[in-house]
N, C-alpha and C positions, 0 to 999 in steps of 0.2 A: 428624340431627346427623352421622352417619358420612359421608353424602354430601356435606354441606357441607365437612367436613374433608378429604375427598379433593379436592374442586374447588379448595379453597385450597391443598392440597399441590401440585396440577398447575400451578396458576398461579405459585407460588413456584419450581417447577422450571423452567418456561419463562422466568421472569425471570432466573434464574441462568444458563440456556444462552444467552440473549440478552446478559446481561451479560458473559459470557466471550467471546462472539463479538464484543462491541463493544470489549472490552479487547484483542482480538487485533489491532485496527487499529494498536496501539501496539507490536506485536511479541510480546504475551503469547501463549504457547502454541506459539510456532514452534520446531520440533525439526528440526535438520539431518538427522536420521535418519528423519524423517517422510516422508509421500507428496508433500509439495510440491516439495521441492528437486529431485527428478528431473524434474519437469514443468517447473520454472523453467529448468532447464539446457537442456531441449529448446526450449522455446517462445522463450526469450530468447537462445539460441545461446550460452550462457555458456562461456568457455574461459579457460585461463591468459593472462595478459597484457592482458585486457580492462579498461576503465575503466567502472565501473557506479555507479549512485546508488541508495540506499535512502532514499526520501523519507518523513518522517514515521516514523522508525526506532524509537520508543519506547524501549524498554530496550536495544536493540542486539542482540537474539539473531540476527536476520535479517542484520545488518550483519556479524557475526562469521562467519556461514555463507558469505556471499558473498565475504568476504575469502579464505576457504579456496578457494572456486571459482576465483577469478582469480589466486591465488598471489602470490608476492612480487614478480613482474614486473607485476602489474596494480594497480589502484587502486580503492578503494571510498569514495565521498562518502556519509556519513551525516548526513541532515538532520533537525533537529527544531525545532519552534517553542517548545516548552516547556523552560525553562532547566534545570528539575530533571532532565528526561528527557535533556538534553545531558550533564549530569554522570553520569547513569547510563550513557550510552553510552560516555563516555570511561573510566569505570570498567571496563566490560566489554572495551573494547579493550585496555586495560592489562593486565587479568587474563589475557587471551588472547595477550598479548606480540605484538600485531599491529603492524608498521611500515607497512602499505599501506592505512591508513584515515585519511581526513580527516574530522573532524567539523565540521559546519557549522550555525551558528544561522541557522534559516530565519525568515521572516516571513509575516504572513498573505497577502500578494499575491505573494511571490517566495520560491522555494526557495533562492535566494542560491547556486546552483551557478555555477561558472566557464562562460563562453561556450564551447561546443564541447568540454566536458571528457569526455562520456560516449558510450559505444557503446550503453548501455542504461540505462534508468531504470525503477525499480519503486516503485509504491505500493501496499502490502499492507493493504487495509481501512482506508484513510486518506482516499480521495477523497470519501466522504460527509460528512467533517468539513470540507471545504474552503469557507471562507466567500466567497472571491473566486475561483471555479475558473477564469474566463477568464484572469485575471491570472497565476495559478499555471501554468496550461497553457502560456501564452506563455513563461514563465521555463523551463519544461521543454522547450519546442521549442528555445529558445536553447541550452540546455545540451547537448542532443544533437548528435552529428556527422550529417552527411547520411547517411540510410540507417539510423540508429540506431533502436532499438526502445523503445517505452513500454509497460510492463505494468501494468495497473491491476486489481488483485484487490479485489472488494467483493461486497457482497451486496444483494439487493432489500429494500425494507421489508417486514418479516415480523411477523405477528401484531400488526397495528396496533391492534387492540383492546386489546391488552396493553401495548404500548410505542408509543403514537402520536406521541411527541414527538421531532422531529428535534433534532440538536445545536444549540447556541446559534449564532444569526446566520448559518445557512446559507441558500441560496436557498429560497423558500417552496414551490417546485415538487417538493421531494423527496418528500412524501407519507409521511413517518414517519422512522424511524430506519433508514437505509440508502439505497440509490439504485438505481433501475431501470437495468439495462444500457444500455437505449436512451438514456436521458438521458446517460449517460457517452459513448456514442458520438456523440450529437449535439454535445456540448460539446467534445470532443476534435478531431472533425473540423472544427468551426467555428473552432478555434484553428489549424488547419493541418496537423493529423496525417492520415495515410491509415490506415484500418482494415484490418488483416491478418486478424484472425479473432476471433470471439467463442467462448470455451469456457465452456459453461454447466454443467460437472459439476465444477467445481474442488474440490479436497479441502481438509480442514482447519478445518472449522467445524461438526463433529458432525452433528446431523440437519438443520441448516438449510442451504438452498441457497446456494452461492457460485458466482461466475463470474470469468473473467479475460478482459479485453478487451486485445488486443495491437494496438498502432498502430506505424506507422512515420513517421519524418520523411523527407519527400520527398527522394530523392538529388540532386535539382537545387536544393535550398534550402539556403543558407548559415546 
């Protein structure tokens, strides 16, 4: 009986960890003072005056942090498909007193970012939820300026025996909740991006593995 209780407790613990990891794709758990921001600053070459996009911004924590990075002379486009989340982002931006954030209502096939608006675009634990990745990637490519960077932070399908279900309506090749880095690379490069690097020790998701794939829009592509 005690062994069964321990097994049940372990399963509940793993479910909670996975749940937090999944919520993180919507911005939950991001801390500007945590280990991710210094690495984002380095990998995406963030600096004052840049224009960046936070795609699938959730509740807006990362949006607020990015707004501080690019400063008053920069711009952050914060996109969300969920209307309630859009309201939360607007509230977070207002509470922080930010004037350099544009909140955008996204669609399933289109991030709805202006053409050529951004030096860098970031998807933090969002990609495995995309239902039409090719269309979304095409919209991100249009949004980036030539030579601009795309950062995709995500996690591979983990503990598939415990959480074998992918999000609703995503492509069937995902293999569970999450997405393999190689699939992200294949899909992004098929959409016209160039792979810069794959970082397989990305922080911010507790004991579970995360990665960051960094891509570039070709400099000769408008």
